[in-house]
Each structure stands twice: as structure tokens, then as C-alpha cells.
C-alpha positions in Angstrom: 5.8 17.1 6.0 2.9 14.7 5.8 0.5 17.7 6.1 2.3 19.5 3.3 2.2 16.4 1.1 -1.5 15.9 1.8 -2.2 19.6 0.9 -0.2 19.3 -2.4 -2.2 16.1 -3.4 -5.5 17.8 -2.6 -4.5 20.9 -4.6 -3.4 18.8 -7.6 -6.7 16.9 -7.5 -8.7 20.1 -7.4 -6.7 21.7 -10.3 -7.1 18.5 -12.3 -10.8 18.5 -11.9 -10.9 22.3 -12.8 -8.9 21.6 -16.0 -11.3 18.9 -17.1 -14.3 21.3 -16.8 -12.7 24.1 -18.9 -14.7 24.9 -22.1 -13.1 24.4 -25.5 -14.3 27.7 -26.9 -11.8 30.5 -26.6 -11.9 34.3 -26.8 -11.0 36.0 -30.0 -7.3 35.7 -30.8 -6.7 32.9 -28.3 -5.6 29.4 -29.5 -8.3 26.8 -30.0 -8.3 23.3 -28.5 -7.1 21.9 -31.8 -4.4 24.5 -32.3 -3.0 23.8 -28.8 -3.1 20.1 -29.3 -1.4 20.3 -32.7 1.3 22.5 -31.3 2.0 20.4 -28.3 1.9 17.1 -30.2 4.3 18.5 -32.8 6.7 19.7 -30.1 6.7 16.3 -28.3 7.0 14.3 -31.5 9.9 16.4 -32.6 11.9 15.5 -29.5 11.5 11.8 -29.8 14.5 9.8 -31.1 14.5 6.8 -33.5 13.8 3.3 -32.1 16.7 1.3 -30.9 18.1 -1.1 -33.5 17.6 -4.3 -31.4 19.0 -6.6 -34.0 22.3 -4.7 -34.2 22.5 -4.2 -30.4 21.8 -7.9 -29.7 24.9 -8.7 -31.9 26.9 -6.0 -30.1 25.8 -7.2 -26.7 25.3 -11.0 -27.0 23.9 -13.2 -24.1 26.7 -14.1 -21.7 26.4 -16.8 -19.0 28.9 -15.1 -16.7 27.3 -11.6 -16.9 23.5 -10.9 -17.2 23.9 -7.2 -18.0 23.7 -7.7 -21.8 20.4 -9.6 -21.3 19.1 -6.9 -19.0 20.1 -4.2 -21.6 18.4 -5.9 -24.6 15.2 -6.6 -22.6 15.0 -3.1 -21.3 15.5 -1.7 -24.9 12.7 -3.9 -26.1 10.3 -2.5 -23.5 11.3 1.1 -24.2 11.0 0.5 -28.0 7.4 -0.6 -27.6 6.5 2.4 -25.5 8.4 4.8 -27.8 6.7 3.3 -30.8 3.3 3.6 -29.1 3.9 7.3 -28.3 5.0 8.0 -31.9 2.0 6.3 -33.5 -0.5 8.0 -31.2 1.0 11.5 -31.8 1.0 10.9 -35.5 -2.7 9.7 -35.4 -4.0 12.6 -33.4 -2.3 15.1 -35.7 -3.8 13.3 -38.7 -7.2 13.4 -37.0 -6.9 17.2 -36.6 -6.2 17.5 -40.3 -9.2 15.4 -41.1 -7.2 12.6 -42.6 -8.6 10.0 -40.2 -11.7 10.0 -37.9 -11.2 11.7 -34.5 -12.2 8.7 -32.4 -13.2 8.8 -28.7 -9.8 7.4 -27.8 -7.9 10.1 -29.8 -10.1 12.8 -28.3 -9.5 11.6 -24.8 -5.8 11.5 -25.5 -6.0 15.0 -27.0 -7.7 16.3 -23.8 -4.9 14.9 -21.7 -2.2 16.5 -23.8 -3.9 19.9 -23.8 -4.4 19.8 -20.0 -0.7 18.8 -19.5 -1.4 15.2 -18.5 0.2 12.0 -19.7 -2.3 10.1 -21.9 -3.4 6.7 -20.5 -2.4 5.2 -23.8 1.3 6.0 -22.9 1.1 4.2 -19.6 4.2 2.0 -19.2 6.5 2.4 -16.1 4.8 4.0 -13.1 5.0 7.8 -13.1 3.1 10.6 -11.4 4.7 13.4 -13.5 2.8 15.9 -15.6 3.2 15.8 -19.4 6.3 18.1 -19.7 8.2 16.5 -16.9 7.2 13.0 -18.1 8.6 13.7 -21.6 11.8 15.1 -20.2 12.2 12.0 -17.9 11.4 9.6 -20.8 14.1 11.2 -22.9 16.6 11.0 -20.0 15.9 7.3 -19.8 16.5 6.8 -23.5 19.8 8.8 -23.2 20.9 6.6 -20.3 20.4 3.5 -22.5 21.9 5.1 -25.6 25.0 5.9 -23.5 25.1 2.2 -22.3 24.9 1.1 -26.0 27.6 3.5 -27.2 30.1 3.2 -24.3 29.5 -0.2 -22.7 28.1 -1.1 -19.3 28.2 1.9 -16.9 30.2 1.8 -13.7 27.2 3.4 -11.9 23.6 2.5 -12.7 20.7 5.1 -12.7 18.3 2.7 -11.0 15.3 5.0 -11.5 15.7 4.6 -15.3 14.9 0.9 -15.4 11.6 0.0 -16.9 11.5 -3.3 -15.0 13.8 -2.8 -12.0 13.4 -6.4 -10.7 15.2 -7.7 -13.7 18.2 -5.6 -12.9 18.2 -6.7 -9.2 17.7 -10.4 -10.2 20.6 -10.0 -12.6 22.9 -8.8 -9.8 22.1 -11.9 -7.8 22.3 -14.2 -10.8 25.9 -13.0 -11.6 27.0 -13.7 -8.1 25.3 -17.1 -8.0 27.0 -18.3 -11.3 30.4 -16.9 -10.2 30.3 -18.6 -6.8 28.4 -21.7 -8.0 25.6 -21.3 -5.4 21.8 -21.4 -5.7 20.3 -18.0 -6.2 17.6 -18.4 -3.6 20.4 -18.7 -0.9 21.5 -15.2 -1.6 20.5 -11.8 -0.1 21.4 -8.2 -0.6 23.7 -6.1 1.5 23.9 -2.3 1.3 26.6 0.4 1.7 25.8 4.1 1.5 28.7 6.2 0.2 29.4 9.9 0.8 28.1 12.5 -1.6 30.6 12.9 -4.4 32.1 9.4 -4.1 30.4 8.3 -7.4 33.2 10.3 -9.2 36.0 8.3 -7.6 34.7 4.8 -6.7 35.5 2.0 -9.2 33.0 -0.7 -10.3 32.8 -3.3 -7.5 33.6 -7.0 -8.0 30.1 -8.0 -7.1 26.7 -6.2 -6.9 26.3 -2.8 -8.4 26.6 0.9 -7.6 23.3 2.7 -8.0 22.1 6.4 -8.0 18.7 8.0 -8.5 17.0 7.3 -5.2 15.3 10.0 -3.0 14.2 10.1 0.6 10.8 11.3 1.8 10.3 12.5 5.3 14.0 12.5 6.3 17.4 13.1 4.7 20.9 11.5 4.7 23.7 13.2 6.6 27.2 12.2 5.6 28.6 13.5 8.9 26.1 11.8 11.3 27.5 8.9 13.3 25.6 5.7 12.6 25.2 2.9 15.1 27.8 0.2 15.5 27.9 -2.0 12.5 25.5 0.2 10.6 27.9 1.0 7.8 31.2 -0.2 6.4 32.3 3.5 6.4 31.0 4.0 10.0 29.6 7.4 9.1 26.4 8.7 7.7 22.9 8.1 9.0 19.3 9.2 8.6 18.3 12.5 10.2 15.3 14.9 10.2 14.5 16.7 6.9 15.2 20.3 6.4 12.1 22.5 7.1 9.5 22.3 4.3 11.7 20.1 2.1 9.7 17.0 1.1 12.3 15.1 -0.9 16.1 14.8 -0.5 18.4 13.0 -2.9 20.2 9.9 -1.6 23.9 9.4 -2.2 25.3 6.5 -4.2 24.5 3.0 -2.8 26.4 -0.2 -3.3 23.8 -3.0 -3.6 26.0 -6.0 -2.9 25.2 -9.7 -2.8 26.1 -12.1 0.0 24.9 -15.5 1.2 21.8 -15.2 3.3 23.4 -16.9 6.3 26.2 -14.2 6.3 23.9 -11.2 6.4 25.3 -9.1 9.3 23.1 -7.8 12.2 23.1 -4.0 11.9 21.3 -1.2 13.7 19.4 0.3 10.8 16.0 1.2 9.5 14.5 -1.2 7.0 13.4 1.4 4.4 10.9 0.5 1.6 11.8 1.6 -1.9 9.0 2.6 -4.3 9.1 3.8 -8.0 6.8 6.7 -7.2 5.7 8.5 -4.0 2.3 6.8 -4.2 3.5 4.0 -2.0 1.2 1.4 -3.4 1.1 -0.9 -6.3 -0.6 -3.9 -7.9 0.9 -7.3 -8.7 2.0 -7.6 -12.3 1.9 -10.7 -14.4 5.4 -11.5 -13.3 4.3 -11.6 -9.6 6.2 -8.4 -8.8 4.6 -5.2 -7.6 4.2 -2.5 -10.2 5.5 0.1 -7.7 7.3 -1.5 -4.8 10.9 -2.4 -5.5 12.7 -3.7 -2.4 13.7 -3.0 1.2 17.0 -1.3 1.9 18.8 -1.2 5.2 19.8 2.4 6.1 21.9 3.3 9.2 20.3 5.2 12.1 21.8 7.3 14.8 22.1 5.7 18.3 20.0 8.5 19.9 17.2 7.7 17.4 17.5 4.0 17.5 17.5 3.7 21.3 15.3 6.7 22.2 12.8 4.4 23.8 15.4 2.6 25.8 15.2 -0.4 23.5 16.0 -1.2 19.9 13.3 0.4 17.7 12.8 1.7 14.2 9.8 3.7 15.4 11.6 7.0 14.7 11.0 6.6 11.0 7.7 4.6 11.2 4.6 6.7 11.5 1.4 4.9 12.6 
């Protein structure tokens, strides 16, 4: 799968360079650069919803000491409002420039080139994403729908963790709720993980602590509900990491319960310490908050005994490629 991933990246880079070299002139009857830009910008702008009414929502979801979810919601909506507003203004400006109402600046021209070539303009950079323009817009709208549903129907029982702009605020909120409930210092707490079976998200109720999350994917392996994990690897004593299906790069992960326990009570489990990233790029820079822009956290995932002890000793080497 690593060879296939490398080939895909090389092909994407080659096609990206080829697109940047295409001439703007077109054959008779074909759409010009300006026509393609105007059409695409109009389509994208037409799909964008109105900004969230933060003043109204802050009254509907006031800050609560015992539950940080309202604070997380309002902070997330503020971030998405800024990005949504930036996208709206830039689309309006580039369409005005095409009509001659404003000067087509270098910045707007660069943005126009990105849109015509199916790329996300640098001006729209917000949360990490490697998606092309069409997929990015669809994903952006899905994120807004997730939060609109939260606003309309209250805190969800299952969180789409991929939809958070700043995932660390959500994770910190989980620990903060537990710390305040148990009257314990937050830096004495750690995360615990339980992987559910596929389909359990329809029947499992909201837990008393932590949160149920979906939206994670595995690269280089897959999750098998029927595989027998090692002793102590899971509360359900079933399910483990196994080899991917042939030529399948990414597999969806079932729902996970991210629980909170005291660090001294973290159980010893036979599992793989799996890094979680926002994108498949597997690298990131430190933001002003001190968090990585791409790395999220480490999650303990059960392994099969034959994989864990294949070298006659405890080892996670099965899923670690040097």
C-alpha cells in the first residue's frame, strides 16, 4: 500500500504541475478562463449558507461550568464563521473583478487560477485539508450541517470528530468535564479507548463520561469486528487490527468511546499505540496554541495475539514500518 500511496502522490504532483502550465487561450467555442472562473465561483457561492447567528446561539447555549460542550460549540462556530465569511467575500470580489467593477489584483488572479484548476485557494486555508476544490466544498458544507444540527437539536450523542476545526478544544473539554465532576486536577487525567462494533452507533446511548466519536479512518490496515484481540485489549474482548484488503488504502474505523480516567488507573493493554492525524500527510507545524496543526492524539487499538507476539516478545512492530 505504501508503493501505491507514493505513486498516487507522484501522479497528483505531476498533474498539478501540468495544470499550472495550461494556456488561457482556448479553441473556438470553448469556455475562456474568465467564463470558467465565473461559472465555478457562482456555483460555489450559491451553495454557501448564511453565517451562524453567534449572538442568538450564545444565548441558546450559555457557558456552563459543569459542561464545556456549549463553549466548544460557540468557539467552533466563531471559527467557521470567519472562514465562511472569508470564502464569501473572496468569491464576490473575484466575480466583481471579472465584470470590471474592481481591479483584478495578483491575489485575485492567483485565487482564480486555483479555482479554474480545481484547487482550494490559499486564501481559504483554515483547517488542514488535502482535498481538491469540489471535495473540499462538499466537506465544508457537511461540517456546517453538523454544527447546524447541533444548534437545532442540541448536543449530539455521537460526535463527528473529523468535523471539528480545532479538535484539541473538544478533547480538552472532555477531560475538563470529568475533572470538574470528580473535583480532580485535569493534568492527572488520561484518555481510555473502547472500539465498538460496526452498527453500534445506532443503539449505544451517550456515556456518562467521555464521548462517542466517529469519522476516523485507518491507513495500512483495517479493523475486524470478529478478530480476537489480546487479553485486556478491549472491554468487548473482540475486534482487532488486521491486514488491509488488497489495493484498499483507507478503511473506515467504527465508533470509538474516548473515555477519561485517572492517569494512575490506566490499564495495561496489549495494543498498538496509533497516531491520529487530521490528514494523511502525517506531519504538521506547531500553532500559536502549542498544538500541532495536523497531529491530534495517540489512540490504543487492540492487536491480535499472533501479531503482537510474532517475535516471541511483546512488540508493536507489526504496524510500525521503519
